[in-house]
Gaussian input, Z-matrix of N, CA and C with variables (Angstrom, degrees):
# hf/3-21g

backbone

0 1
 N
 C     1     B1
 C     2     B2     1     A1
 N     3     B3     2     A2     1     D1
 C     4     B4     3     A3     2     D2
 C     5     B5     4     A4     3     D3
 N     6     B6     5     A5     4     D4
 C     7     B7     6     A6     5     D5
 C     8     B8     7     A7     6     D6
 N     9     B9     8     A8     7     D7
 C    10    B10     9     A9     8     D8
 C    11    B11    10    A10     9     D9
 N    12    B12    11    A11    10    D10
 C    13    B13    12    A12    11    D11
 C    14    B14    13    A13    12    D12
 N    15    B15    14    A14    13    D13
 C    16    B16    15    A15    14    D14
 C    17    B17    16    A16    15    D15
 N    18    B18    17    A17    16    D16
 C    19    B19    18    A18    17    D17
 C    20    B20    19    A19    18    D18
 N    21    B21    20    A20    19    D19
 C    22    B22    21    A21    20    D20
 C    23    B23    22    A22    21    D21
 N    24    B24    23    A23    22    D22
 C    25    B25    24    A24    23    D23
 C    26    B26    25    A25    24    D24
 N    27    B27    26    A26    25    D25
 C    28    B28    27    A27    26    D26
 C    29    B29    28    A28    27    D27
 N    30    B30    29    A29    28    D28
 C    31    B31    30    A30    29    D29
 C    32    B32    31    A31    30    D30
 N    33    B33    32    A32    31    D31
 C    34    B34    33    A33    32    D32
 C    35    B35    34    A34    33    D33
 N    36    B36    35    A35    34    D34
 C    37    B37    36    A36    35    D35
 C    38    B38    37    A37    36    D36
 N    39    B39    38    A38    37    D37
 C    40    B40    39    A39    38    D38
 C    41    B41    40    A40    39    D39
 N    42    B42    41    A41    40    D40
 C    43    B43    42    A42    41    D41
 C    44    B44    43    A43    42    D42
 N    45    B45    44    A44    43    D43
 C    46    B46    45    A45    44    D44
 C    47    B47    46    A46    45    D45
 N    48    B48    47    A47    46    D46
 C    49    B49    48    A48    47    D47
 C    50    B50    49    A49    48    D48
 N    51    B51    50    A50    49    D49
 C    52    B52    51    A51    50    D50
 C    53    B53    52    A52    51    D51
 N    54    B54    53    A53    52    D52
 C    55    B55    54    A54    53    D53
 C    56    B56    55    A55    54    D54
 N    57    B57    56    A56    55    D55
 C    58    B58    57    A57    56    D56
 C    59    B59    58    A58    57    D57
 N    60    B60    59    A59    58    D58
 C    61    B61    60    A60    59    D59
 C    62    B62    61    A61    60    D60
 N    63    B63    62    A62    61    D61
 C    64    B64    63    A63    62    D62
 C    65    B65    64    A64    63    D63
 N    66    B66    65    A65    64    D64
 C    67    B67    66    A66    65    D65
 C    68    B68    67    A67    66    D66
 N    69    B69    68    A68    67    D67
 C    70    B70    69    A69    68    D68
 C    71    B71    70    A70    69    D69
 N    72    B72    71    A71    70    D70
 C    73    B73    72    A72    71    D71
 C    74    B74    73    A73    72    D72
 N    75    B75    74    A74    73    D73
 C    76    B76    75    A75    74    D74
 C    77    B77    76    A76    75    D75
 N    78    B78    77    A77    76    D76
 C    79    B79    78    A78    77    D77
 C    80    B80    79    A79    78    D78
 N    81    B81    80    A80    79    D79
 C    82    B82    81    A81    80    D80
 C    83    B83    82    A82    81    D81
 N    84    B84    83    A83    82    D82
 C    85    B85    84    A84    83    D83
 C    86    B86    85    A85    84    D84
 N    87    B87    86    A86    85    D85
 C    88    B88    87    A87    86    D86
 C    89    B89    88    A88    87    D87
 N    90    B90    89    A89    88    D88
 C    91    B91    90    A90    89    D89
 C    92    B92    91    A91    90    D90
 N    93    B93    92    A92    91    D91
 C    94    B94    93    A93    92    D92
 C    95    B95    94    A94    93    D93
 N    96    B96    95    A95    94    D94
 C    97    B97    96    A96    95    D95
 C    98    B98    97    A97    96    D96
 N    99    B99    98    A98    97    D97
 C   100   B100    99    A99    98    D98
 C   101   B101   100   A100    99    D99
 N   102   B102   101   A101   100   D100
 C   103   B103   102   A102   101   D101
 C   104   B104   103   A103   102   D102
 N   105   B105   104   A104   103   D103
 C   106   B106   105   A105   104   D104
 C   107   B107   106   A106   105   D105
 N   108   B108   107   A107   106   D106
 C   109   B109   108   A108   107   D107
 C   110   B110   109   A109   108   D108
 N   111   B111   110   A110   109   D109
 C   112   B112   111   A111   110   D110
 C   113   B113   112   A112   111   D111
 N   114   B114   113   A113   112   D112
 C   115   B115   114   A114   113   D113
 C   116   B116   115   A115   114   D114
 N   117   B117   116   A116   115   D115
 C   118   B118   117   A117   116   D116
 C   119   B119   118   A118   117   D117
 N   120   B120   119   A119   118   D118
 C   121   B121   120   A120   119   D119
 C   122   B122   121   A121   120   D120
 N   123   B123   122   A122   121   D121
 C   124   B124   123   A123   122   D122
 C   125   B125   124   A124   123   D123
 N   126   B126   125   A125   124   D124
 C   127   B127   126   A126   125   D125
 C   128   B128   127   A127   126   D126
 N   129   B129   128   A128   127   D127
 C   130   B130   129   A129   128   D128
 C   131   B131   130   A130   129   D129
 N   132   B132   131   A131   130   D130
 C   133   B133   132   A132   131   D131
 C   134   B134   133   A133   132   D132
 N   135   B135   134   A134   133   D133
 C   136   B136   135   A135   134   D134
 C   137   B137   136   A136   135   D135
 N   138   B138   137   A137   136   D136
 C   139   B139   138   A138   137   D137
 C   140   B140   139   A139   138   D138
 N   141   B141   140   A140   139   D139
 C   142   B142   141   A141   140   D140
 C   143   B143   142   A142   141   D141
 N   144   B144   143   A143   142   D142
 C   145   B145   144   A144   143   D143
 C   146   B146   145   A145   144   D144
 N   147   B147   146   A146   145   D145
 C   148   B148   147   A147   146   D146
 C   149   B149   148   A148   147   D147
 N   150   B150   149   A149   148   D148
 C   151   B151   150   A150   149   D149
 C   152   B152   151   A151   150   D150
 N   153   B153   152   A152   151   D151
 C   154   B154   153   A153   152   D152
 C   155   B155   154   A154   153   D153
 N   156   B156   155   A155   154   D154
 C   157   B157   156   A156   155   D155
 C   158   B158   157   A157   156   D156
 N   159   B159   158   A158   157   D157
 C   160   B160   159   A159   158   D158
 C   161   B161   160   A160   159   D159
 N   162   B162   161   A161   160   D160
 C   163   B163   162   A162   161   D161
 C   164   B164   163   A163   162   D162
 N   165   B165   164   A164   163   D163
 C   166   B166   165   A165   164   D164
 C   167   B167   166   A166   165   D165
 N   168   B168   167   A167   166   D166
 C   169   B169   168   A168   167   D167
 C   170   B170   169   A169   168   D168
 N   171   B171   170   A170   169   D169
 C   172   B172   171   A171   170   D170
 C   173   B173   172   A172   171   D171
 N   174   B174   173   A173   172   D172
 C   175   B175   174   A174   173   D173
 C   176   B176   175   A175   174   D174
 N   177   B177   176   A176   175   D175
 C   178   B178   177   A177   176   D176
 C   179   B179   178   A178   177   D177
 N   180   B180   179   A179   178   D178
 C   181   B181   180   A180   179   D179
 C   182   B182   181   A181   180   D180
 N   183   B183   182   A182   181   D181
 C   184   B184   183   A183   182   D182
 C   185   B185   184   A184   183   D183
 N   186   B186   185   A185   184   D184
 C   187   B187   186   A186   185   D185
 C   188   B188   187   A187   186   D186
 N   189   B189   188   A188   187   D187
 C   190   B190   189   A189   188   D188
 C   191   B191   190   A190   189   D189
 N   192   B192   191   A191   190   D190
 C   193   B193   192   A192   191   D191
 C   194   B194   193   A193   192   D192
 N   195   B195   194   A194   193   D193
 C   196   B196   195   A195   194   D194
 C   197   B197   196   A196   195   D195
 N   198   B198   197   A197   196   D196
 C   199   B199   198   A198   197   D197
 C   200   B200   199   A199   198   D198
 N   201   B201   200   A200   199   D199
 C   202   B202   201   A201   200   D200
 C   203   B203   202   A202   201   D201
 N   204   B204   203   A203   202   D202
 C   205   B205   204   A204   203   D203
 C   206   B206   205   A205   204   D204
 N   207   B207   206   A206   205   D205
 C   208   B208   207   A207   206   D206
 C   209   B209   208   A208   207   D207
 N   210   B210   209   A209   208   D208
 C   211   B211   210   A210   209   D209
 C   212   B212   211   A211   210   D210
 N   213   B213   212   A212   211   D211
 C   214   B214   213   A213   212   D212
 C   215   B215   214   A214   213   D213
 N   216   B216   215   A215   214   D214
 C   217   B217   216   A216   215   D215
 C   218   B218   217   A217   216   D216
 N   219   B219   218   A218   217   D217
 C   220   B220   219   A219   218   D218
 C   221   B221   220   A220   219   D219
 N   222   B222   221   A221   220   D220
 C   223   B223   222   A222   221   D221
 C   224   B224   223   A223   222   D222
 N   225   B225   224   A224   223   D223
 C   226   B226   225   A225   224   D224
 C   227   B227   226   A226   225   D225
 N   228   B228   227   A227   226   D226
 C   229   B229   228   A228   227   D227
 C   230   B230   229   A229   228   D228
 N   231   B231   230   A230   229   D229
 C   232   B232   231   A231   230   D230
 C   233   B233   232   A232   231   D231
 N   234   B234   233   A233   232   D232
 C   235   B235   234   A234   233   D233
 C   236   B236   235   A235   234   D234
 N   237   B237   236   A236   235   D235
 C   238   B238   237   A237   236   D236
 C   239   B239   238   A238   237   D237
 N   240   B240   239   A239   238   D238
 C   241   B241   240   A240   239   D239
 C   242   B242   241   A241   240   D240

   B1=1.4465
   B2=1.5176
   B3=1.3600
   B4=1.4499
   B5=1.4709
   B6=1.3174
   B7=1.4858
   B8=1.5120
   B9=1.2742
   B10=1.4429
   B11=1.5309
   B12=1.3012
   B13=1.5165
   B14=1.5134
   B15=1.2774
   B16=1.4659
   B17=1.5510
   B18=1.3646
   B19=1.3955
   B20=1.5055
   B21=1.3857
   B22=1.4364
   B23=1.4925
   B24=1.2610
   B25=1.4667
   B26=1.5894
   B27=1.3345
   B28=1.4678
   B29=1.4614
   B30=1.3627
   B31=1.4442
   B32=1.5148
   B33=1.3684
   B34=1.4400
   B35=1.4659
   B36=1.3509
   B37=1.4014
   B38=1.5280
   B39=1.2395
   B40=1.4858
   B41=1.5477
   B42=1.3226
   B43=1.4799
   B44=1.4719
   B45=1.2691
   B46=1.4393
   B47=1.5720
   B48=1.3433
   B49=1.5072
   B50=1.4640
   B51=1.3468
   B52=1.4176
   B53=1.4580
   B54=1.3564
   B55=1.5001
   B56=1.5154
   B57=1.3567
   B58=1.4584
   B59=1.4917
   B60=1.4052
   B61=1.4353
   B62=1.5006
   B63=1.3485
   B64=1.3810
   B65=1.5398
   B66=1.3191
   B67=1.4816
   B68=1.4685
   B69=1.3567
   B70=1.4713
   B71=1.5152
   B72=1.2995
   B73=1.4275
   B74=1.4841
   B75=1.3161
   B76=1.5187
   B77=1.5612
   B78=1.3699
   B79=1.3686
   B80=1.5051
   B81=1.3396
   B82=1.4980
   B83=1.4931
   B84=1.2728
   B85=1.5180
   B86=1.5733
   B87=1.3342
   B88=1.4550
   B89=1.5068
   B90=1.3200
   B91=1.4799
   B92=1.5683
   B93=1.3203
   B94=1.4272
   B95=1.5548
   B96=1.3405
   B97=1.4736
   B98=1.5345
   B99=1.3770
   B100=1.4617
   B101=1.5650
   B102=1.3447
   B103=1.4398
   B104=1.5574
   B105=1.3107
   B106=1.4786
   B107=1.5294
   B108=1.3243
   B109=1.4066
   B110=1.5244
   B111=1.3237
   B112=1.4501
   B113=1.5177
   B114=1.2895
   B115=1.3864
   B116=1.5397
   B117=1.3194
   B118=1.4778
   B119=1.5597
   B120=1.3227
   B121=1.4659
   B122=1.5117
   B123=1.2873
   B124=1.4864
   B125=1.5481
   B126=1.3516
   B127=1.5406
   B128=1.5010
   B129=1.3373
   B130=1.4609
   B131=1.5500
   B132=1.2867
   B133=1.5057
   B134=1.5650
   B135=1.3303
   B136=1.4640
   B137=1.5113
   B138=1.2342
   B139=1.4372
   B140=1.5620
   B141=1.3215
   B142=1.4520
   B143=1.4806
   B144=1.3666
   B145=1.4891
   B146=1.5560
   B147=1.3807
   B148=1.4899
   B149=1.5293
   B150=1.3547
   B151=1.4264
   B152=1.4849
   B153=1.3122
   B154=1.4763
   B155=1.5169
   B156=1.3921
   B157=1.4549
   B158=1.4505
   B159=1.3932
   B160=1.5047
   B161=1.5114
   B162=1.3445
   B163=1.4740
   B164=1.4999
   B165=1.3022
   B166=1.4352
   B167=1.5350
   B168=1.3545
   B169=1.5166
   B170=1.5355
   B171=1.2345
   B172=1.5750
   B173=1.4766
   B174=1.3540
   B175=1.5015
   B176=1.4656
   B177=1.3421
   B178=1.4653
   B179=1.5385
   B180=1.3494
   B181=1.4171
   B182=1.4784
   B183=1.3701
   B184=1.4389
   B185=1.4791
   B186=1.3148
   B187=1.5216
   B188=1.4896
   B189=1.3100
   B190=1.4654
   B191=1.5648
   B192=1.3456
   B193=1.4902
   B194=1.5528
   B195=1.2842
   B196=1.4779
   B197=1.5054
   B198=1.3270
   B199=1.4674
   B200=1.5167
   B201=1.3310
   B202=1.4304
   B203=1.5392
   B204=1.3132
   B205=1.5011
   B206=1.5500
   B207=1.3901
   B208=1.4372
   B209=1.6107
   B210=1.2276
   B211=1.4808
   B212=1.5547
   B213=1.3202
   B214=1.4632
   B215=1.4953
   B216=1.3578
   B217=1.4398
   B218=1.5414
   B219=1.2607
   B220=1.4395
   B221=1.5253
   B222=1.3459
   B223=1.5098
   B224=1.4801
   B225=1.3888
   B226=1.4359
   B227=1.5240
   B228=1.3060
   B229=1.4214
   B230=1.5237
   B231=1.3318
   B232=1.4173
   B233=1.5161
   B234=1.2643
   B235=1.5134
   B236=1.5411
   B237=1.3034
   B238=1.4713
   B239=1.5123
   B240=1.3576
   B241=1.4118
   B242=1.5020
   A1=111.90
   A2=117.62
   A3=119.62
   A4=113.32
   A5=112.58
   A6=118.38
   A7=111.19
   A8=120.61
   A9=125.57
   A10=106.86
   A11=117.65
   A12=123.73
   A13=106.41
   A14=117.80
   A15=121.56
   A16=106.37
   A17=117.19
   A18=117.13
   A19=119.19
   A20=115.75
   A21=123.19
   A22=110.31
   A23=121.03
   A24=124.05
   A25=107.66
   A26=111.77
   A27=118.53
   A28=115.12
   A29=115.37
   A30=120.56
   A31=115.02
   A32=115.45
   A33=118.71
   A34=112.34
   A35=118.51
   A36=122.08
   A37=109.79
   A38=118.14
   A39=124.54
   A40=109.43
   A41=117.13
   A42=122.58
   A43=112.19
   A44=119.77
   A45=123.41
   A46=113.07
   A47=114.46
   A48=118.16
   A49=111.12
   A50=120.43
   A51=122.52
   A52=116.31
   A53=116.71
   A54=120.99
   A55=110.43
   A56=117.39
   A57=117.44
   A58=110.57
   A59=119.33
   A60=122.59
   A61=114.43
   A62=115.70
   A63=121.84
   A64=110.55
   A65=114.83
   A66=120.65
   A67=111.45
   A68=118.33
   A69=119.35
   A70=111.25
   A71=117.56
   A72=123.31
   A73=110.28
   A74=117.34
   A75=121.87
   A76=107.45
   A77=119.03
   A78=124.89
   A79=112.47
   A80=114.01
   A81=119.38
   A82=110.31
   A83=118.72
   A84=122.07
   A85=110.61
   A86=112.46
   A87=119.73
   A88=110.22
   A89=114.54
   A90=119.66
   A91=112.54
   A92=118.54
   A93=119.57
   A94=107.71
   A95=117.67
   A96=121.19
   A97=109.30
   A98=114.26
   A99=121.38
   A100=110.44
   A101=116.53
   A102=122.74
   A103=109.78
   A104=114.54
   A105=119.29
   A106=110.32
   A107=119.70
   A108=124.90
   A109=111.39
   A110=118.09
   A111=118.94
   A112=116.21
   A113=119.94
   A114=124.78
   A115=109.55
   A116=116.10
   A117=120.35
   A118=112.29
   A119=116.13
   A120=121.98
   A121=109.28
   A122=113.43
   A123=117.49
   A124=108.20
   A125=116.57
   A126=119.69
   A127=108.18
   A128=119.27
   A129=123.59
   A130=110.36
   A131=112.65
   A132=120.70
   A133=106.89
   A134=117.23
   A135=117.31
   A136=113.65
   A137=121.09
   A138=127.17
   A139=109.03
   A140=116.28
   A141=118.24
   A142=113.54
   A143=115.23
   A144=118.28
   A145=108.08
   A146=115.36
   A147=114.27
   A148=112.07
   A149=119.42
   A150=118.82
   A151=116.78
   A152=114.59
   A153=118.21
   A154=113.69
   A155=116.19
   A156=119.81
   A157=111.26
   A158=122.27
   A159=122.83
   A160=112.22
   A161=119.92
   A162=118.15
   A163=110.00
   A164=119.61
   A165=121.58
   A166=113.97
   A167=113.90
   A168=117.83
   A169=108.75
   A170=121.75
   A171=122.00
   A172=104.71
   A173=119.90
   A174=119.09
   A175=114.57
   A176=115.32
   A177=119.68
   A178=108.43
   A179=119.65
   A180=124.81
   A181=111.54
   A182=117.80
   A183=122.98
   A184=110.83
   A185=118.35
   A186=121.29
   A187=107.19
   A188=121.92
   A189=125.75
   A190=109.18
   A191=113.84
   A192=116.29
   A193=109.60
   A194=119.35
   A195=122.31
   A196=110.35
   A197=117.68
   A198=121.55
   A199=111.71
   A200=118.42
   A201=121.93
   A202=111.24
   A203=115.67
   A204=118.83
   A205=108.90
   A206=114.87
   A207=120.45
   A208=109.92
   A209=114.47
   A210=117.45
   A211=110.24
   A212=117.08
   A213=120.67
   A214=107.97
   A215=117.01
   A216=121.32
   A217=109.50
   A218=121.83
   A219=126.54
   A220=113.75
   A221=112.08
   A222=119.33
   A223=111.32
   A224=117.91
   A225=119.52
   A226=111.07
   A227=118.05
   A228=123.79
   A229=110.95
   A230=117.79
   A231=124.96
   A232=113.24
   A233=111.57
   A234=123.67
   A235=106.49
   A236=114.49
   A237=118.67
   A238=112.46
   A239=120.52
   A240=128.29
   A241=108.22
   D1=133.29
   D2=-179.53
   D3=-81.26
   D4=157.15
   D5=-179.26
   D6=-73.77
   D7=138.98
   D8=-178.14
   D9=-69.47
   D10=139.78
   D11=179.51
   D12=-94.38
   D13=126.16
   D14=174.00
   D15=-82.89
   D16=106.66
   D17=-177.89
   D18=-78.01
   D19=-14.62
   D20=168.69
   D21=-114.40
   D22=92.95
   D23=-175.01
   D24=-54.98
   D25=130.96
   D26=-178.29
   D27=71.27
   D28=4.24
   D29=-179.85
   D30=54.22
   D31=35.33
   D32=171.89
   D33=-152.47
   D34=150.60
   D35=177.41
   D36=-102.50
   D37=-3.77
   D38=-179.21
   D39=-69.51
   D40=124.42
   D41=178.05
   D42=-130.04
   D43=160.89
   D44=-174.14
   D45=-80.86
   D46=-20.32
   D47=-178.68
   D48=-153.12
   D49=165.75
   D50=169.03
   D51=-54.71
   D52=-41.18
   D53=178.47
   D54=-62.19
   D55=-43.67
   D56=176.62
   D57=-63.18
   D58=-36.58
   D59=176.86
   D60=-62.56
   D61=-37.74
   D62=-179.22
   D63=-68.19
   D64=-42.56
   D65=174.24
   D66=-59.10
   D67=-42.02
   D68=178.22
   D69=-66.47
   D70=-34.32
   D71=179.23
   D72=-63.27
   D73=-41.83
   D74=178.12
   D75=-64.01
   D76=-46.01
   D77=-177.21
   D78=-60.19
   D79=-46.47
   D80=179.92
   D81=-65.80
   D82=-36.15
   D83=178.09
   D84=-62.75
   D85=-38.01
   D86=178.70
   D87=-67.72
   D88=-42.57
   D89=-178.61
   D90=-67.24
   D91=-30.62
   D92=179.41
   D93=-71.21
   D94=-33.61
   D95=176.12
   D96=-63.69
   D97=-41.83
   D98=-177.18
   D99=-68.22
   D100=-35.40
   D101=177.22
   D102=-68.89
   D103=-41.96
   D104=-176.53
   D105=-72.81
   D106=-38.29
   D107=177.02
   D108=-123.78
   D109=86.30
   D110=-173.78
   D111=-75.38
   D112=-6.05
   D113=-179.32
   D114=-84.76
   D115=106.78
   D116=-174.84
   D117=-60.64
   D118=-33.17
   D119=179.88
   D120=-64.06
   D121=-46.30
   D122=-177.43
   D123=-65.63
   D124=-46.99
   D125=179.24
   D126=-54.59
   D127=-44.57
   D128=-178.39
   D129=-59.35
   D130=-46.38
   D131=-175.04
   D132=-65.16
   D133=-38.78
   D134=-177.10
   D135=-80.51
   D136=-20.81
   D137=-178.56
   D138=-51.38
   D139=-43.81
   D140=-177.97
   D141=-68.08
   D142=-26.69
   D143=-177.87
   D144=-76.07
   D145=-49.67
   D146=-176.34
   D147=-73.87
   D148=-22.09
   D149=172.79
   D150=-63.06
   D151=-20.79
   D152=-179.44
   D153=-105.81
   D154=4.31
   D155=-178.93
   D156=-108.58
   D157=107.09
   D158=-176.73
   D159=-55.42
   D160=-36.38
   D161=-177.43
   D162=-69.75
   D163=-36.61
   D164=175.65
   D165=-64.84
   D166=-40.25
   D167=175.02
   D168=-65.78
   D169=-35.99
   D170=177.64
   D171=-65.11
   D172=-45.01
   D173=-179.61
   D174=-60.81
   D175=-32.46
   D176=178.27
   D177=-68.81
   D178=-42.86
   D179=174.97
   D180=-56.23
   D181=-44.24
   D182=179.31
   D183=-63.69
   D184=-40.35
   D185=179.18
   D186=-61.57
   D187=-48.95
   D188=-177.83
   D189=-61.48
   D190=-40.07
   D191=179.83
   D192=-65.41
   D193=-39.94
   D194=177.67
   D195=-61.47
   D196=-48.63
   D197=177.13
   D198=-60.55
   D199=-40.18
   D200=178.36
   D201=-63.64
   D202=-41.26
   D203=-178.13
   D204=-62.02
   D205=-39.22
   D206=-179.89
   D207=-67.08
   D208=-40.03
   D209=-179.84
   D210=-71.92
   D211=-37.14
   D212=177.57
   D213=-60.15
   D214=-49.83
   D215=-177.24
   D216=-61.44
   D217=-38.65
   D218=175.04
   D219=-58.39
   D220=-34.35
   D221=-179.16
   D222=-94.71
   D223=15.00
   D224=-177.94
   D225=52.79
   D226=37.57
   D227=179.15
   D228=54.96
   D229=40.52
   D230=178.73
   D231=47.95
   D232=59.06
   D233=-175.71
   D234=-54.64
   D235=137.48
   D236=177.36
   D237=79.93
   D238=19.07
   D239=-175.83
   D240=-24.78

């Protein structure tokens, strides 16, 4: 039986700053890839393919942006910046 992946590290979207939120967005994006393709060997093999495909790299950026928007909303857009 495989280990369950915690898709929201620390079980919270609350962060101290936008930078910390962005880092969390990147981490969450990576975790969804791991949850979707749990085989590390396959992920490693595919990494070289998407690293050379501009459309896949744009899609990765869009995924991080979507996660960041969710985190920003959860943080009330870092009210009181």
